[in-house]
C-alpha positions in Angstrom: -28.1 -96.1 153.7 -24.9 -94.1 153.3 -24.8 -90.8 155.2 -24.7 -88.2 152.4 -22.5 -85.9 154.6 -19.7 -88.5 154.5 -19.1 -87.0 151.0 -18.0 -83.4 151.6 -16.3 -81.8 148.5 -15.7 -78.7 150.6 -12.8 -80.6 152.3 -10.7 -79.9 149.2 -11.5 -76.1 149.3 -10.7 -75.6 153.0 -7.4 -73.6 152.7 -5.4 -71.8 150.1 -2.8 -74.5 150.2 -5.4 -77.2 149.7 -7.1 -75.4 146.8 -3.7 -74.9 145.2 -2.8 -78.5 145.5 -6.0 -79.8 143.9 -6.3 -77.2 141.2 -7.3 -78.8 137.9 -6.2 -75.9 135.6 -3.2 -73.8 136.0 -1.6 -70.9 134.1 2.1 -70.5 133.4 3.9 -67.4 131.9 5.2 -69.5 129.0 1.6 -70.0 127.8 1.1 -66.3 127.4 1.7 -64.2 124.2 1.7 -60.4 124.2 0.2 -58.6 121.1 2.2 -55.4 120.4 1.7 -52.5 118.0 4.5 -50.6 116.3 3.9 -47.3 114.5 5.9 -46.1 111.6 7.5 -42.7 112.3 6.8 -42.8 116.0 9.5 -41.6 118.4 7.8 -42.5 121.6 5.0 -44.8 122.8 1.4 -43.4 122.2 -1.4 -44.6 124.6 -4.4 -46.2 123.0 -7.5 -44.5 124.5 -9.8 -47.5 124.4 -7.2 -49.9 125.8 -5.7 -48.4 129.0 -2.1 -49.6 129.5 -1.6 -50.5 125.8 0.5 -48.4 123.5 1.4 -47.9 119.8 5.2 -48.2 120.1 8.2 -46.7 118.3 10.8 -49.3 117.4 12.9 -48.3 120.4 10.0 -48.5 122.9 8.9 -51.8 121.3 12.4 -53.3 122.0 12.3 -52.1 125.6 8.8 -53.6 126.1 9.9 -56.9 124.4 12.9 -57.1 126.8 10.5 -56.7 129.7 8.3 -59.4 128.2 11.2 -61.8 127.9 12.3 -61.1 131.5 8.7 -61.9 132.6 9.1 -65.3 131.1 6.2 -65.2 128.7 6.2 -67.3 125.6 6.1 -64.8 122.7 5.0 -61.6 121.2 2.7 -61.0 118.2 3.5 -57.9 116.1 1.1 -55.6 114.3 2.4 -52.8 112.1 0.9 -49.4 111.5 2.2 -47.7 108.4 2.3 -44.0 107.7 0.8 -44.5 104.2 -1.8 -47.0 103.0 -3.0 -48.0 99.5 -5.4 -50.4 97.9 -3.1 -53.4 97.9 -1.3 -52.8 101.1 2.1 -52.2 99.6 3.7 -51.5 103.0 3.1 -55.1 104.0 5.6 -56.5 101.5 8.1 -53.6 101.6 11.3 -55.0 103.2 11.7 -51.5 104.8 8.1 -51.4 105.9 7.4 -50.9 109.6 6.3 -54.4 110.4 9.3 -56.0 108.7 11.8 -53.6 110.2 10.3 -54.1 113.7 10.5 -57.9 113.3 14.2 -57.8 112.5 14.8 -55.4 115.4 13.0 -57.8 117.8 14.7 -60.9 116.5 18.0 -59.2 117.2 16.9 -58.0 120.6 14.9 -61.0 122.1 14.9 -63.7 119.4 16.5 -66.2 121.6 14.1 -65.6 124.5 10.7 -65.2 122.8 8.9 -66.6 119.8 8.6 -63.5 117.6 5.4 -63.7 115.7 4.0 -61.5 113.0 0.4 -60.7 111.8 0.1 -61.7 108.2 -2.9 -59.7 107.1 -3.5 -56.7 104.9 -6.0 -54.8 107.0 -3.5 -52.5 108.7 -1.9 -51.6 105.3 -4.9 -51.1 103.0 -6.7 -47.8 102.6 -10.1 -49.6 102.6 -9.2 -51.5 105.8 -10.1 -55.0 104.5 -8.0 -58.1 105.0 -7.6 -58.6 101.3 -7.6 -56.8 98.0 -10.8 -55.7 96.4 -12.2 -56.6 92.9 -13.8 -54.1 90.5 -17.1 -54.4 92.4 -15.5 -53.6 95.7 -15.7 -57.1 97.1 -12.8 -58.9 98.7 -11.1 -61.1 96.1 -10.1 -64.3 97.8 -7.6 -65.6 95.2 -6.0 -62.2 94.5 -5.5 -61.8 98.2 -3.7 -65.1 98.4 -1.1 -63.7 96.0 -0.4 -60.8 98.4 -0.3 -63.2 101.3 2.4 -65.2 99.5 4.5 -62.1 99.1 3.9 -61.0 102.7 5.0 -64.4 103.9 8.3 -64.1 102.1 8.9 -60.6 103.4 8.1 -61.6 107.0 10.1 -64.8 106.9 13.1 -62.9 105.4 12.8 -60.4 108.3 13.2 -63.3 110.7 9.7 -64.0 112.0 9.5 -67.3 113.8 5.8 -67.8 113.2 3.4 -66.1 110.8 -0.1 -65.4 112.1 -2.5 -65.8 109.2 -5.5 -63.8 110.4 -7.1 -62.8 107.1 -9.6 -65.7 106.8 -9.2 -66.2 103.1 -10.0 -69.7 101.9 -6.8 -71.6 101.2 -4.5 -69.1 102.9 -2.5 -71.7 104.9 -1.8 -73.9 101.9 -0.8 -70.9 99.8 1.6 -69.6 102.4 3.1 -73.0 103.3 3.8 -73.8 99.7 5.5 -70.4 99.2 7.6 -70.7 102.3 8.7 -74.2 101.5 9.5 -73.4 97.9 11.8 -70.6 99.0 13.7 -72.4 101.7 11.7 -71.2 104.8 10.8 -74.7 105.9 11.3 -73.9 109.5 9.0 -70.9 109.6 5.9 -71.9 111.5 2.3 -71.0 110.6 -0.5 -70.1 113.0 -3.8 -70.4 111.2 -6.5 -68.1 112.5 -8.9 -70.9 111.8 -12.1 -70.0 113.7 -12.1 -66.3 113.6 -15.5 -64.8 114.0 -17.1 -61.5 112.8 -17.3 -60.3 116.4 -18.4 -57.0 118.0 -15.4 -57.3 120.4 -12.7 -56.1 117.9 -13.7 -52.4 118.3 -10.8 -51.1 120.3 -8.3 -52.9 118.0 -9.5 -50.7 115.2 -8.2 -47.7 117.1 -5.0 -49.5 118.0 -4.1 -50.0 114.3 -5.7 -46.8 112.9 -8.1 -48.9 110.9 -9.7 -47.3 107.8 -12.3 -50.1 107.4 -15.3 -49.3 105.3 -18.1 -51.8 105.7 -17.6 -55.1 107.6 -15.9 -58.4 107.3 -18.9 -60.8 107.4 -18.2 -62.2 104.0 -14.9 -63.8 105.2 -15.0 -64.0 109.0 -17.4 -66.6 110.6 -20.9 -65.9 111.6 -21.1 -65.7 115.4 -23.9 -68.3 115.6 -22.0 -71.1 113.8 -20.3 -73.6 116.1 -19.8 -76.5 113.7 -18.4 -74.2 111.0 -15.6 -73.2 113.4 -14.5 -76.8 113.8 -14.7 -77.3 110.0 -12.3 -74.3 109.5 -9.9 -75.8 112.1 -9.9 -79.1 110.2 -9.2 -77.4 106.9 -6.2 -75.4 108.4 -4.7 -78.5 109.9 -5.1 -80.3 106.5 -3.4 -77.4 104.7 -0.4 -77.5 107.0 -1.0 -75.2 109.9 1.4 -75.8 112.8 -1.0 -74.1 115.3 -4.6 -73.1 115.0 -6.5 -70.2 116.6 -9.9 -69.5 117.9 -10.7 -65.8 118.1 -12.3 -64.1 120.1 -11.8 -66.3 123.1 -14.4 -65.7 125.8 -17.4 -65.6 123.5 -16.4 -68.8 121.8 -15.2 -71.1 124.6 -17.5 -73.8 123.2 -15.7 -73.6 119.8 -12.4 -73.6 121.6 -13.3 -76.7 123.6 -14.5 -78.4 120.4 -11.2 -77.6 118.6 -9.0 -78.7 121.6 -10.8 -82.0 121.7 -9.9 -83.0 118.2 -7.0 -81.0 116.9 -3.7 -82.8 116.4 -1.8 -79.5 116.5 -1.7 -76.9 119.4 -4.8 -74.8 119.8 -4.4 -71.2 120.8 -7.0 -68.4 121.6 -6.9 -64.6 121.4 -8.4 -62.6 124.2 -9.3 -59.7 122.0 -9.3 -55.9 122.6 -13.0 -55.7 123.5 -12.6 -58.3 126.2 -9.6 -56.4 127.6 -11.4 -53.0 127.4 -14.6 -54.3 129.2 -12.7 -55.6 132.2 -10.5 -52.5 132.4 -13.5 -50.2 132.2 -15.5 -52.1 134.8 -12.5 -52.2 137.1 -11.9 -48.5 136.7 -15.5 -47.9 137.8 -15.0 -50.1 140.9 -17.6 -52.6 139.7 -15.3 -55.7 139.7 -12.0 -56.7 141.3 -9.5 -56.1 138.5 -6.9 -58.7 139.3 -9.4 -61.5 140.1 -11.3 -60.7 136.9 -8.1 -60.8 134.8 -7.0 -64.0 136.3 -10.4 -65.7 136.0 -10.9 -64.6 132.4 -7.6 -66.0 131.2 -7.9 -69.1 133.3 -11.3 -69.8 131.7 -9.7 -69.7 128.3 -7.0 -72.1 129.4 -9.6 -74.4 131.1 -11.6 -74.6 127.8 -8.5 -76.0 126.1 -6.2 -73.2 124.8 -2.6 -74.3 125.1 -1.5 -70.6 124.7 -3.3 -67.4 125.0 -2.8 -64.0 123.3 -3.7 -61.4 125.9 -2.8 -57.8 126.5 -2.3 -58.7 130.2 0.5 -61.2 129.4 3.4 -59.4 131.1 1.4 -58.2 134.1 -0.3 -61.6 134.6 3.1 -63.4 134.3 4.4 -61.2 137.1 1.5 -62.3 139.3 2.1 -65.9 138.4 5.8 -65.8 139.2 
């Protein structure tokens, strides 16, 4: 009979060098993407109370932060715009002089050769009702009318220079509509990130402060039910079929099973978004001395990578890249 103690897995955990050598999952700065907020009319960065260390930027401070991100070696940035005025159809989203489009051009000029400059293609920051689409006469989100606005947003963002459009609105057919419009207007090289499995999560709360959301009601009629695993995979397959270059699972940590499912079958890269609530929880617990901040940050992002994400949107992107380097 074989002595069971001849097999000792602990041998490969014996020293930091040994653990590093046999690590099965690793992080690299190029796999990290920094979400950034830019506010119309701002002259200086404004801290976001529920997200310590994260700011609403002016265009000037946005450019400085993007340079820092490029120097840290991360892969890209995702821009969210906060307009001074909102209306029912989100007019600021398609205005060439709107804050998101101006900021996009500014970043392309500043860091466009060093980072993938990405833009959020959604109406929620720009509408006075806070929904991701336009409303019909009964106050419901009108899927097909919203697609018309998305087409116009896609052209505005592509013209501003965006490398990749992040379609986060969760309207049926949004990837196909945007791809068709981009190709018909000569923007064949502009990539599409389909927020395919985006769930109606409780963990978006701090983000609402970050973008000054005016949401009335909730988004359960278009974002996925949090209990539905197979439906997430179905949405991923639909976005791939419609022409998405990358697909997204959001949030990350509450949906690692969905992320692993998607990574196992998707022919295109699969990314995940470590959302504002995930960030805020760790920051709050660390501030109270309940957890080791750096270890918790590293473990949380590594878990998303381990589940299959090939890139991760995280508010710790620059800081984490510094630790990795």
